[in-house]
C-alpha positions in Angstrom: -53.5 60.1 12.2 -55.5 56.8 12.9 -58.7 58.4 14.5 -58.6 61.1 12.1 -58.5 58.8 9.3 -61.8 56.8 11.1 -63.6 59.7 11.8 -63.1 60.9 8.0 -63.9 57.5 7.0 -67.1 57.8 9.1 -68.2 60.6 8.1 -68.1 60.0 4.6 -69.7 56.2 4.6 -72.5 58.8 6.3 -72.7 61.5 3.4 -73.2 58.5 1.0 -76.0 56.4 2.8 -79.2 56.9 1.4 -81.3 59.3 3.0 -83.4 57.4 6.1 -80.8 54.4 6.1 -79.0 55.2 9.6 -82.8 54.7 11.5 -83.1 51.5 13.3 -85.7 48.7 11.7 -85.6 50.9 8.0 -85.8 48.5 5.7 -87.9 50.1 2.7 -84.8 51.3 0.0 -84.4 55.0 -0.5 -86.5 56.4 -2.8 -83.5 57.6 -4.8 -82.6 53.8 -5.9 -86.3 52.8 -7.2 -85.0 54.4 -10.5 -81.7 51.8 -10.1 -83.9 48.8 -9.3 -86.5 50.2 -12.4 -83.4 49.9 -14.5 -82.4 46.6 -13.9 -85.8 45.3 -13.2 -86.2 46.7 -17.5 -83.1 45.7 -19.1 -82.7 41.9 -17.1 -86.3 41.5 -16.9 -85.3 40.1 -12.9 -87.8 42.2 -10.4 -86.3 45.4 -8.8 -87.8 44.0 -5.4 -85.3 40.8 -5.8 -82.6 43.7 -6.5 -83.7 45.5 -4.1 -84.2 42.5 -1.3 -80.4 41.3 -2.0 -79.0 45.0 -1.3 -81.1 44.9 2.3 -79.7 41.2 2.5 -76.1 41.9 1.1 -75.4 45.1 2.8 -78.4 46.6 4.6 -79.1 49.5 2.9 -75.5 51.5 3.6 -75.6 50.6 7.4 -72.0 48.4 6.6 -70.7 45.4 4.4 -70.8 41.6 5.4 -67.6 40.8 6.8 -65.5 37.9 3.8 -64.3 37.6 1.0 -67.4 39.3 -1.5 -67.4 43.1 -1.9 -69.7 46.5 -2.3 -73.7 46.7 -1.2 -74.2 43.1 -3.4 -72.1 41.2 -2.1 -69.6 40.0 -5.0 -67.5 37.4 -5.1 -64.4 38.6 -7.8 -64.8 35.9 -9.7 -68.9 36.6 -10.3 -68.1 41.3 -10.6 -65.3 40.3 -13.2 -68.0 38.4 -15.4 -71.1 40.9 -15.2 -69.2 44.5 -14.2 -69.9 45.7 -17.8 -73.1 45.2 -17.4 -74.3 48.5 -15.9 -74.2 49.3 -20.4 -77.4 47.8 -20.5 -79.7 50.3 -18.7 -79.5 53.9 -18.0 -78.2 55.4 -14.9 -81.1 57.8 -13.7 -80.6 61.3 -14.4 -80.3 62.5 -10.3 -78.4 59.6 -9.4 -77.2 60.5 -5.8 -74.5 57.5 -5.9 -72.3 58.7 -8.9 -69.2 56.1 -8.4 -66.5 59.2 -9.0 -67.8 60.3 -5.9 -66.6 57.2 -4.0 -62.9 57.2 -3.1 -62.9 53.6 -3.4 -63.8 54.2 -7.0 -62.3 56.5 -10.3 -65.7 57.3 -12.5 -63.7 55.6 -15.6 -64.3 51.8 -14.9 -66.9 49.6 -13.2 -67.3 50.6 -9.3 -68.3 47.4 -7.2 -68.8 49.8 -4.6 -71.9 51.7 -6.8 -74.8 50.9 -6.2 -76.0 51.4 -10.2 -73.0 49.4 -11.2 -73.8 46.4 -8.6 -76.9 46.3 -9.1 -77.2 45.7 -12.9 -74.1 43.2 -12.5 -76.6 41.6 -10.3 -79.4 41.4 -12.4 -77.0 40.3 -14.9 -76.0 37.3 -12.8 -79.4 36.2 -12.1 -80.7 36.4 -15.4 -77.9 34.5 -17.0 -78.8 31.9 -13.9 -82.4 31.4 -14.4 -83.8 34.2 -12.8 -87.0 36.2 -14.2 -89.5 38.9 -13.6 -91.5 36.8 -11.0 -91.1 36.6 -7.3 -91.4 33.2 -6.4 -91.2 31.1 -9.5 -88.3 28.2 -9.3 -85.7 29.5 -11.7 -85.4 33.0 -9.5 -85.2 30.5 -6.7 -82.8 28.5 -8.1 -81.0 31.7 -9.2 -80.9 33.4 -5.9 -79.0 30.0 -4.4 -76.7 30.1 -6.9 -76.2 34.1 -6.9 -75.4 33.4 -3.0 -73.5 29.7 -2.6 -72.0 29.5 -6.1 -74.5 26.2 -6.6 -78.4 25.6 -6.8 -78.8 23.9 -4.1 -82.1 23.2 -2.9 -80.7 23.8 0.2 -79.8 27.0 0.6 -81.7 29.8 3.1 -80.3 32.9 1.3 -83.2 32.8 -1.4 -85.7 32.5 1.5 -85.0 35.4 2.8 -84.5 37.6 0.2 -87.6 36.3 -1.3 -89.4 36.6 2.1 -88.0 40.7 1.7 -89.5 41.1 -1.7 -92.3 39.9 -1.1 -92.7 42.1 1.7 -92.3 45.1 -0.4 -94.7 43.8 -2.5 -97.5 43.9 0.7 -96.0 47.8 0.8 -96.3 48.5 -2.7 -93.2 49.2 -3.2 
């Protein structure tokens, strides 16, 4: 029974994984997510490439969440998620959004879901904006907000913001 459940879980995860994300070295977001990142940028003024880079850093586009107390594709703790989960209302879910929370086993489709890519991306944008991020990739406000997103402090000794900004800058160079 455990093996059958594991195979089902793996099959479900692969079915929900954005196209192209299973390829080694594929670190460009699935094109179906572009509208999601754009909705975050429009709603909160945070560069969509920062949101994509956080998604990559926290979850590597469906390849598996990092272990620990944090959940979902954007690595939220319970407190941060609780404060920003309703942020999805400030954006428009893309018309052809292929990752609806009602299709996810862990989500009921009636409430914002930490595992829903749109809900979580909007919450990340809301969190960053509230922490001082702006529309610039490498501004002081964005750097401080990224450190706060990762550590809960605006520490100057934060490696996370460097990794996220480096990835977002790579996206910019690749015209994403």
